[in-house]
Structure formats: structure tokens, C-alpha cells
N, C-alpha and C positions, 0 to 999 in steps of 0.2 A: 502495499500500501504504499501511496507517494505520500507526505510530509502534509499537505492541502486536505488531503481525506481523513488524514488522520488526527492533524488538529483540527479539526472541521468537526469530526463525529469523537471523537478522546473528550475534546473537552465541553462533553454536553450541549455538542449541538446538537438540536434538539428543533421541531417543523408543527407548525399550527398546521390544526385541521379544520378550521373552516378558510373558506377563500374574503377575498375583500369583495367589498358590494360595490367599490366602483377602484374606479381608475387610481394608483398608485405611486408613488415613486420613495423609494425611502437610502439612505447610506447609512452607516458605521464604521465607525474606527476604533476597535478596541488595541489595549496594552496586554501582552500576555506574560506573565509572572509565577517561574515554576521555585517553586520553594523559596519564596519572597524575590526572586531577586528578578530584576527587568530583563526580560529575552528577546521581548521584541515586540510588532503588531502585529493585527488582526483586522482586515478592510474589508467591507463588501458592500456595495452599492446592485440595485437592482429596479425594476421597476413592472409594474403590471396596467402594459394598453389592449382596452377589447378581453380579446382573447387569449391574450401572446402575452411572455414575459421575459425576460434580460434580466443576465445578471452579469456583475464582475467580482472577482475577489482577487486580494493580495496578501500570501503571509510573505513579512521576510524581520530578518531578526533585528535584534539591536544591543543594547548596552554591552558589554563585555563580552556576549558571544556573536558578538559581531565582528570586534577587536580579532576574535581566533580564526573565525570564517562568517565572508556574506552567504546567506543561505536567502532563496528571495524564488517565490512558487507565483504564480500569475493565472486563473484560470477564468475561464468565460462559459457561458451553459445558455442554453435559452431555448422556448417551448411554449405548449398552451398551457391554458391557466382556465378551467372552467369548472361551475359547483365543488370548489374548494381546492381542487385537485391540479397539484400540477405535474406536467407531461413533458420531460427534457424531448425536445429533438436532436440535440446539440451537443455538447462536452469537451472545449479544449484546455490544456493544461500547460504550461512552459515552465519548467523548471531546474535550476541553478542553483546544484550543493557547496560551491566553490570551489569539487575536485569533480562534479559530471555533469552536463548539462543532458537535458533528455525532454522528451515531449509525447502527450498525450493525446488522440483522439477520439471520438466517440460519438456514431449517428445514431439515430434510434432509428425503427420500423416499425410501427404499429405498436410500441411502447417497448422494443427490443432492444436493449445495446447492441451493436455493429464497432468492432474496432477497428477502427481505419487509420489508426496511426500510432505508433510505440517505439520510438527510436529514444538512445539504442536498443536496439531489441534482445529481451530477452529469454536467457532458454527456457522450455518448460519443463513442470516443476509434478511430482503427484500433488494431488492434488487441488491443482488449477480447477477452476470454473467455467466451461463453456458459456459464451456471452447467449445462446440461443436459449441458454433455460433463464437466464435472467428479465423476464419480462417482467414491466411492474415494478422493476427499482427506480430510483432516481440518482444520480449522478453527485457528487460531494457539495459540487457548490450549489446547483440546488436545493438541497435540504439546508445548506447555509440561512441562504436567501432567505427559504422558508421559515426558518428558526428565529431568524434576526431582525426581523420585519418589524414593525408597529400593527399591534391586532389589535381588534376587538374583544373586550376580557370576558364574552365567550369560548374566545378562540384558545386560549390561552390554554396552558397545562392539560392541553388533550392532545394526545399523538401517538400511532404507532407509524413506524419509518423503515422501510429495509433499502438499504444501499445499492451499490455497484458500483465500484471503483474500474471494471478492466480488469481484475484480474479477484475482487475477495468478495466475500458477504460479508455485510452486517446491518446492524438493528437499532433503532435509538427510542425508545417507550419515554415517555413523558405525561408525569399524572400525579393527584396529588394536592390540587390547589390549595394554598393557608394565605390568609391575610398579612400582609408585610404592612411595615410601617409605612406611614402618608398614603393609606389608601394604596399600594402596591399589591402583589401575588410573589410568595414564591413557589417553587415546582419540584419536586423532588423525578432524578428519571434518572435511566441506567444506560449505557452504549455497553453491545456486547457483538464480540465476533464472535462471525456465524459460520463460514466455510473460506475454504481458500487458501488460510493461512497455517503457516507451517506449528510441526508439530510445536518444536520452541516457543510460536509464539502464544499457543495456545497457552500449555505451562506456567508461563508467566505471568499470562496476566488476561483473560479471555470474557472478565465483566469492569465494567467502570463507570460506578456510579460520582450520579452530580445533582446539584442545588441550578437552577434558575432564578435570576431575582428582577423581575417589572416593577417598573413605578408608573405612573399615569401619567398621561399626560392630558392639556387643557381641553383639547378635542373628544376626551373619553378611552380614548384608543391604550393601551399598556405597551412600552418600552423596554426593550430588557437592556437592562444597566448592569450589569454581572454574572460570572457564571462560574462556578467554585467547582473542581471536578477530582477526582484521581487519573494518574497517567501515570507512565511509563517510566516518568521520572520525578516520581512524586507529589505530592499538593502542588496546582495550578488554579490562576487565576484570572479570568478575563474581565477585564476591568475599563466599560465605556469613556471614551473622554468627554 
């Protein structure tokens, strides 16, 4: 799994169950800290217009991490949006780990992902998933946009969504809304690795609990302000600027 989907998912990237009642535009920048140390930023922007949506996202290293290695992941996604459901039609990702550069592209046909580009190629390994069996999944950026956009109170803390990143399948569940200070909400959730992960990855950690906190907006909607999570690197937090 590339870093962008790993951060987006592992860091409690959760999803809104309902759809917007009108066109909307959203943008958010989050500071990422691991074990209390600033390590980078996650930026997500998107728009719903008519029956379509588009989104872009950037994850990049910062702080002391960037002094050691500059890491950046850029992603773009687009698709249709109807009755609260996001159905991607294209996903693109460009990655630079400081040691290697890579690109991946997935198109979707009737909701089934088609891996068009995966460079440099990775040799197949036992447990790799056939994209043709992954109909109904969404790409990592679509999931991130659906999770981090502003939503009506009835849409918050309600969702179960399955992601496919080109090789691996994972699931996020968000439930249990509880009142928070200032009229907001907190939700509990879990990211779970499902298929396509190595035995070592599954043995290391397969379930990642998290908490998401919303704050109210003047128009009555809710906005994600903070995500606290367990990661393979320790306790992590995304805090909205």
C-alpha cells in the first residue's frame, strides 16, 4: 500500500454516509504529528457539482522528518455522486519517497477498478488481489474527501466503506456519535486490513482504532477538526489548521 492511502486510512480516514443536498466545495489542511512530533501535512480539496465530484490531495513530510528525507504524494480522483454514494471513475497518484518515484493510475468500469499504470512495476506476490474482484470499492483519495468534507449532523459518524489501492483491500467503520464540547460530535471508528497484505503486515497490526472530532459551523453543518489514531508508528494525530 502506498503512503497516501496508508495515511488516509490508518489515520482514521472515515466516510460520510449521506450525500450533500446541493453542490459544495471543500478544502482542508491538517498537520500530522506522530508521538507528539510534527511530521508533515495532509491537504485535501474537492467539489461536488451536479452528479459528479473531483478531488485532489497532497501528503508531504515536514519538520525534522523532511530534513532527513523529503517525501511527497500527490493524488487526484473523479467520479459520480448520487444519493450519497461516491463512485470513482479515475484515480491517479504520483509519489516521491526521496529514494524512488512511482506512479499509479486506476480507471473504473461499472464500479470495477482497472489498474492502468503501476510504475515502476512490482513483481506479483502470493495474496495479491485481482482488481476485477474489487467492484464497489473506492480509491483512497475519494475516501479521504468523503471523510473530511463538511457534512450535515445526520451524516456524521455513520459509515462502513471498503477501499482498494490497486493491490490491497481495507475497510473503515465509523460509529457511535457522542456530543462534544461546543456543540460538536466525536465518533469512534476502526480501520482494518482485509486482504492483499503480507503475513508480516497482518501479524504486526491489522486493526487500527481512531477517534474523529467535529465542530459546528454557522450554517449548521459539522467540520472535522481532529483525528486521533493508533498507527504502526505509534500514536498519531491530524489537527486542522
